[in-house]
N, CA, C and O atoms as a DFTB+ gen file, in Angstrom:
412 C
 N C O
     1  1     124.447      79.785      98.641
     2  2     125.067      81.629      98.322
     3  2     126.168      81.184      97.468
     4  3     126.876      80.292      97.936
     5  1     126.487      81.700      96.138
     6  2     127.760      82.031      95.927
     7  2     128.396      82.919      96.156
     8  3     129.356      82.946      96.926
     9  1     127.706      84.293      95.152
    10  2     128.519      84.911      96.250
    11  2     127.897      86.299      96.685
    12  3     126.800      86.703      96.301
    13  1     128.684      86.921      97.474
    14  2     127.408      88.488      98.201
    15  2     128.359      89.514      98.552
    16  3     129.034      89.827      99.533
    17  1     128.085      90.056      96.978
    18  2     128.707      90.983      95.964
    19  2     130.146      90.806      96.806
    20  3     130.682      89.701      96.896
    21  1     130.597      91.762      97.287
    22  2     132.439      91.723      97.224
    23  2     132.702      91.640      98.367
    24  3     133.884      91.602      98.707
    25  1     131.550      91.580      99.416
    26  2     132.244      90.489     100.493
    27  2     132.145      88.944     100.434
    28  3     131.466      88.024      99.977
    29  1     133.333      89.249     101.240
    30  2     133.742      87.854     102.142
    31  2     133.194      87.587     102.540
    32  3     132.475      88.433     103.073
    33  1     132.687      85.345     102.892
    34  2     132.248      85.217     104.994
    35  2     132.935      83.359     104.637
    36  3     133.303      82.487     103.850
    37  1     132.706      83.760     105.798
    38  2     133.817      82.642     106.042
    39  2     133.248      82.130     107.487
    40  3     134.096      81.894     108.349
    41  1     131.666      81.915     107.855
    42  2     131.102      80.885     109.049
    43  2     130.942      79.766     109.408
    44  3     130.711      78.780     108.709
    45  1     131.087      79.863     110.875
    46  2     130.531      77.838     111.061
    47  2     129.207      77.624     110.510
    48  3     128.773      78.684     110.059
    49  1     128.561      76.847     110.401
    50  2     127.048      76.909     110.029
    51  2     126.271      76.486     110.706
    52  3     126.430      75.266     110.650
    53  1     125.098      76.815     111.667
    54  2     124.692      76.531     112.768
    55  2     124.861      75.093     112.808
    56  3     125.472      74.516     111.909
    57  1     124.222      74.313     114.062
    58  2     124.577      72.489     114.230
    59  2     123.152      72.228     113.690
    60  3     122.932      71.023     113.813
    61  1     122.296      72.744     113.248
    62  2     120.852      72.257     112.509
    63  2     121.326      72.612     110.836
    64  3     120.340      72.620     110.099
    65  1     122.502      72.872     110.196
    66  2     122.754      73.297     108.995
    67  2     123.788      72.111     108.629
    68  3     124.056      71.758     107.480
    69  1     124.175      71.711     109.494
    70  2     125.277      70.864     109.365
    71  2     125.070      69.640     108.506
    72  3     124.028      69.310     107.941
    73  1     126.425      68.919     108.500
    74  2     126.300      67.526     108.387
    75  2     126.911      66.773     108.741
    76  3     128.073      67.126     108.938
    77  1     126.601      65.446     109.016
    78  2     127.780      64.411     109.706
    79  2     128.487      63.510     108.524
    80  3     128.470      62.280     108.578
    81  1     129.098      64.222     107.475
    82  2     129.991      63.711     105.974
    83  2     131.050      64.542     106.621
    84  3     131.230      65.760     106.628
    85  1     132.001      63.090     107.415
    86  2     133.837      63.727     107.486
    87  2     134.223      64.987     106.255
    88  3     134.678      66.130     106.209
    89  1     133.672      63.851     105.283
    90  2     134.291      64.186     104.078
    91  2     134.727      65.867     103.597
    92  3     135.792      66.327     103.185
    93  1     133.089      66.646     103.917
    94  2     132.981      67.983     103.373
    95  2     133.165      68.659     104.527
    96  3     132.252      69.465     104.706
    97  1     133.980      68.654     105.381
    98  2     133.764      69.980     106.820
    99  2     136.058      69.395     106.555
   100  3     136.837      68.505     106.213
   101  1     135.913      70.938     107.120
   102  2     137.388      71.140     106.992
   103  2     138.266      71.250     107.917
   104  3     139.149      72.046     108.235
   105  1     137.560      69.659     108.518
   106  2     138.994      69.016     110.052
   107  2     138.368      68.074     110.237
   108  3     137.539      67.955     111.140
   109  1     138.693      67.126     109.302
   110  2     138.744      65.380     109.529
   111  2     137.906      64.663     111.114
   112  3     137.013      63.896     111.475
   113  1     139.070      65.666     111.673
   114  2     138.099      65.110     113.310
   115  2     137.433      65.393     113.922
   116  3     137.234      64.999     115.071
   117  1     136.594      66.595     112.988
   118  2     135.094      67.088     113.621
   119  2     134.096      66.972     112.126
   120  3     134.261      67.339     110.963
   121  1     132.883      66.179     112.960
   122  2     132.497      65.603     112.429
   123  2     131.456      66.421     112.132
   124  3     131.355      66.876     113.271
   125  1     130.651      66.944     111.566
   126  2     130.119      68.151     111.076
   127  2     130.151      69.339     110.859
   128  3     129.383      70.086     110.253
   129  1     131.526      69.570     111.633
   130  2     131.692      71.601     111.914
   131  2     132.511      72.221     110.058
   132  3     133.661      72.595     109.824
   133  1     131.072      72.053     108.925
   134  2     131.219      72.762     108.090
   135  2     131.838      74.436     107.949
   136  3     132.353      74.683     109.039
   137  1     131.922      75.195     107.370
   138  2     131.456      75.865     107.149
   139  2     130.560      77.063     105.445
   140  3     130.520      77.072     104.215
   141  1     130.247      77.533     106.189
   142  2     130.002      79.016     104.238
   143  2     130.848      79.238     104.526
   144  3     131.235      79.402     105.683
   145  1     131.585      79.340     103.270
   146  2     132.367      80.735     102.256
   147  2     132.043      80.925     101.423
   148  3     132.305      80.144     100.508
   149  1     131.261      82.080     101.183
   150  2     131.304      83.112      99.922
   151  2     132.863      83.741     100.114
   152  3     133.519      84.045     101.110
   153  1     133.136      83.784      98.605
   154  2     132.662      82.788      98.025
   155  2     132.740      81.758      96.921
   156  3     133.727      81.786      96.186
   157  1     131.675      80.735      96.706
   158  2     131.967      79.210      96.816
   159  2     133.197      79.386      96.024
   160  3     133.308      80.213      95.119
   161  1     134.446      78.273      96.546
   162  2     135.513      78.150      95.876
   163  2     135.433      77.060      94.414
   164  3     136.252      76.462      93.715
   165  1     134.018      77.220      94.456
   166  2     134.834      76.675      93.313
   167  2     133.800      77.383      92.502
   168  3     133.651      76.779      91.440
   169  1     132.971      78.505      92.600
   170  2     131.456      78.843      91.091
   171  2     132.982      79.465      89.995
   172  3     133.160      79.068      88.844
   173  1     133.754      80.312      90.600
   174  2     135.033      80.795      89.506
   175  2     135.180      79.886      88.333
   176  3     134.941      80.360      87.222
   177  1     135.677      78.179      88.480
   178  2     135.047      77.514      87.446
   179  2     134.464      76.866      86.584
   180  3     134.754      76.281      85.541
   181  1     133.194      77.151      87.462
   182  2     131.969      76.096      86.979
   183  2     130.828      77.345      86.296
   184  3     130.048      78.111      86.863
   185  1     131.320      77.020      84.110
   186  2     130.378      77.785      83.555
   187  2     129.013      77.504      84.261
   188  3     128.502      78.342      85.004
   189  1     128.649      76.730      84.094
   190  2     126.771      76.223      84.632
   191  2     126.618      77.964      85.736
   192  3     125.708      78.766      85.946
   193  1     127.832      77.857      86.097
   194  2     127.590      78.964      87.807
   195  2     127.723      80.381      86.964
   196  3     126.750      81.127      87.077
   197  1     129.167      80.988      85.863
   198  2     129.326      81.794      85.216
   199  2     128.319      82.296      84.647
   200  3     127.963      83.432      84.961
   201  1     127.463      81.377      83.436
   202  2     127.103      82.630      82.852
   203  2     125.827      83.129      83.501
   204  3     125.515      84.223      83.033
   205  1     125.051      82.720      84.355
   206  2     123.052      83.340      84.741
   207  2     124.516      84.701      85.800
   208  3     124.230      85.896      85.858
   209  1     125.744      84.226      86.395
   210  2     126.029      85.099      86.834
   211  2     126.116      86.575      85.670
   212  3     125.745      87.721      85.416
   213  1     126.913      85.423      85.297
   214  2     128.170      86.891      83.522
   215  2     127.030      87.729      82.940
   216  3     127.295      88.595      82.107
   217  1     125.439      87.453      83.447
   218  2     124.461      87.926      82.545
   219  2     123.912      89.157      83.313
   220  3     123.461      90.196      82.830
   221  1     124.058      88.790      84.683
   222  2     123.794      89.624      86.371
   223  2     124.184      90.536      86.487
   224  3     123.682      91.660      86.486
   225  1     125.261      90.139      86.620
   226  2     126.513      90.716      87.092
   227  2     128.307      91.092      86.216
   228  3     129.334      91.047      86.892
   229  1     128.321      91.276      85.393
   230  2     130.079      91.307      84.466
   231  2     130.727      91.442      85.222
   232  3     131.162      90.490      85.869
   233  1     131.136      92.974      85.507
   234  2     132.125      93.344      86.703
   235  2     132.038      93.548      87.170
   236  3     132.245      94.737      87.409
   237  1     131.327      92.203      88.547
   238  2     131.574      92.439      89.931
   239  2     132.639      91.493      89.481
   240  3     132.661      90.807      88.459
   241  1     133.997      91.640      90.968
   242  2     135.522      91.491      90.538
   243  2     135.035      90.275      92.122
   244  3     135.291      90.875      93.166
   245  1     134.623      89.267      92.309
   246  2     134.637      88.756      94.420
   247  2     135.310      88.795      94.220
   248  3     136.033      88.806      93.224
   249  1     135.319      88.859      95.872
   250  2     137.252      88.861      97.057
   251  2     137.593      86.866      96.507
   252  3     136.964      85.832      96.282
   253  1     139.022      87.402      96.541
   254  2     139.403      86.404      96.196
   255  2     140.254      86.222      94.182
   256  3     141.407      85.994      93.818
   257  1     138.745      86.508      93.274
   258  2     139.344      85.898      91.884
   259  2     140.144      86.138      91.810
   260  3     140.997      85.251      91.766
   261  1     140.681      88.012      91.708
   262  2     142.223      88.636      90.882
   263  2     140.734      88.714      89.292
   264  3     141.044      89.879      89.046
   265  1     139.870      88.496      88.499
   266  2     139.209      88.668      88.063
   267  2     138.124      89.653      87.391
   268  3     138.475      90.737      87.856
   269  1     136.872      89.937      86.463
   270  2     135.709      89.489      86.764
   271  2     134.743      88.588      86.925
   272  3     135.098      87.622      87.600
   273  1     133.270      88.558      86.411
   274  2     132.678      87.823      86.167
   275  2     132.841      87.028      84.978
   276  3     132.809      85.830      84.696
   277  1     133.030      88.139      84.371
   278  2     132.455      88.317      82.780
   279  2     134.036      87.516      81.994
   280  3     133.937      86.864      80.954
   281  1     135.163      87.690      82.587
   282  2     136.572      87.631      82.371
   283  2     136.480      85.860      82.584
   284  3     136.513      85.146      81.582
   285  1     136.375      85.310      83.847
   286  2     135.558      83.876      84.436
   287  2     134.803      83.386      83.391
   288  3     135.522      83.033      82.455
   289  1     133.855      83.262      83.237
   290  2     133.155      83.019      82.069
   291  2     133.852      83.221      80.990
   292  3     133.710      82.141      80.416
   293  1     134.695      84.050      80.128
   294  2     135.408      83.932      78.732
   295  2     136.116      82.292      79.373
   296  3     135.422      81.277      79.328
   297  1     136.784      82.282      79.636
   298  2     137.827      81.542      80.392
   299  2     137.359      80.474      80.138
   300  3     137.875      79.820      79.233
   301  1     135.936      79.821      81.045
   302  2     135.826      78.774      81.014
   303  2     134.928      78.256      79.779
   304  3     135.052      77.095      79.389
   305  1     134.219      78.953      79.307
   306  2     134.060      78.613      78.407
   307  2     134.778      78.344      76.705
   308  3     134.311      77.856      75.676
   309  1     135.523      78.676      76.906
   310  2     136.933      78.325      76.090
   311  2     137.624      76.926      76.393
   312  3     138.048      76.132      75.553
   313  1     137.648      76.776      78.001
   314  2     138.099      75.154      78.399
   315  2     136.799      74.597      77.507
   316  3     136.891      74.189      76.349
   317  1     135.531      74.667      78.317
   318  2     134.897      73.798      78.369
   319  2     133.789      74.281      76.715
   320  3     132.701      73.740      76.519
   321  1     134.085      74.809      76.233
   322  2     133.420      74.908      74.875
   323  2     131.783      75.866      75.078
   324  3     130.813      75.377      75.657
   325  1     131.799      77.407      74.403
   326  2     130.254      77.923      74.332
   327  2     129.328      76.872      74.473
   328  3     128.471      77.189      75.297
   329  1     129.156      75.758      74.006
   330  2     127.610      74.771      73.661
   331  2     127.496      74.409      75.024
   332  3     126.298      74.498      75.294
   333  1     128.362      73.916      76.382
   334  2     127.874      73.374      78.131
   335  2     127.355      74.668      77.983
   336  3     128.244      75.120      77.261
   337  1     126.634      75.519      78.122
   338  2     125.771      76.737      78.609
   339  2     125.217      77.263      77.507
   340  3     125.965      77.715      76.639
   341  1     123.458      77.307      77.302
   342  2     123.087      78.168      76.243
   343  2     121.549      78.253      77.221
   344  3     120.795      77.516      77.857
   345  1     121.692      79.489      76.880
   346  2     119.961      80.259      77.317
   347  2     118.929      79.922      77.328
   348  3     118.668      80.586      76.325
   349  1     117.478      79.196      77.682
   350  2     116.714      79.003      77.298
   351  2     115.507      80.057      77.494
   352  3     114.303      79.802      77.445
   353  1     116.140      81.337      77.735
   354  2     115.120      81.914      77.761
   355  2     114.826      83.604      77.230
   356  3     115.210      84.211      76.231
   357  1     114.537      83.741      77.626
   358  2     115.415      85.763      77.278
   359  2     114.157      86.513      77.507
   360  3     113.068      85.967      77.327
   361  1     114.292      88.050      77.995
   362  2     113.294      88.157      79.164
   363  2     112.606      89.625      77.653
   364  3     113.425      90.235      76.965
   365  1     111.472      89.782      77.550
   366  2     110.211      90.542      77.005
   367  2     110.313      91.508      77.448
   368  3     109.467      91.410      78.337
   369  1     110.865      92.810      77.581
   370  2     110.198      94.029      77.893
   371  2     109.543      94.487      77.515
   372  3     109.059      95.442      78.122
   373  1     109.024      94.074      76.106
   374  2     107.484      95.072      76.163
   375  2     106.388      94.752      76.678
   376  3     105.462      95.474      77.049
   377  1     106.561      93.096      76.708
   378  2     105.964      92.070      78.026
   379  2     106.075      92.052      79.403
   380  3     105.140      91.730      80.136
   381  1     106.770      92.260      79.652
   382  2     107.502      92.161      80.850
   383  2     107.521      90.694      81.394
   384  3     107.627      90.428      82.591
   385  1     107.392      89.655      80.267
   386  2     108.120      88.848      80.728
   387  2     108.628      87.584      79.892
   388  3     109.108      87.714      78.766
   389  1     108.486      86.373      80.522
   390  2     109.878      85.681      80.040
   391  2     109.749      84.681      78.483
   392  3     109.245      83.605      78.806
   393  1     109.966      84.703      77.354
   394  2     109.770      84.099      76.238
   395  2     111.312      82.876      76.649
   396  3     112.447      82.793      77.119
   397  1     109.958      82.024      75.895
   398  2     111.011      81.014      76.059
   399  2     112.015      80.869      74.091
   400  3     111.563      81.248      73.011
   401  1     113.578      80.103      74.417
   402  2     114.032      80.627      73.893
   403  2     114.049      79.408      72.715
   404  3     114.504      78.370      73.195
   405  1     113.529      79.232      70.785
   406  2     113.705      78.623      70.645
   407  2     115.382      77.752      69.833
   408  3     115.623      77.898      68.635
   409  1     115.903      77.288      70.356
   410  2     117.229      76.770      70.538
   411  2     117.890      77.907      69.388
   412  3     119.095      77.902      69.138
């Protein structure tokens, strides 16, 4: 889960969803005490996340971002270049199906 609308979530994961990876915990003394934090801390920096999210909700301003998803995408494209992500299909409204995009 990357975003949940305009909501922020910070919840301890249930025991079955934890990993014994001390590097990925908030407290290195508590192995497996992982937290689910939404929006994901790195989502606003990753173009492969921002590109499809901007297609779905360009005006969304997730909590803590200070910018819309569309603005974050533009910033990431300037850093990574527009060729870093590309659409592979487009929705054909006439047929109600996905159509492969030919490069």
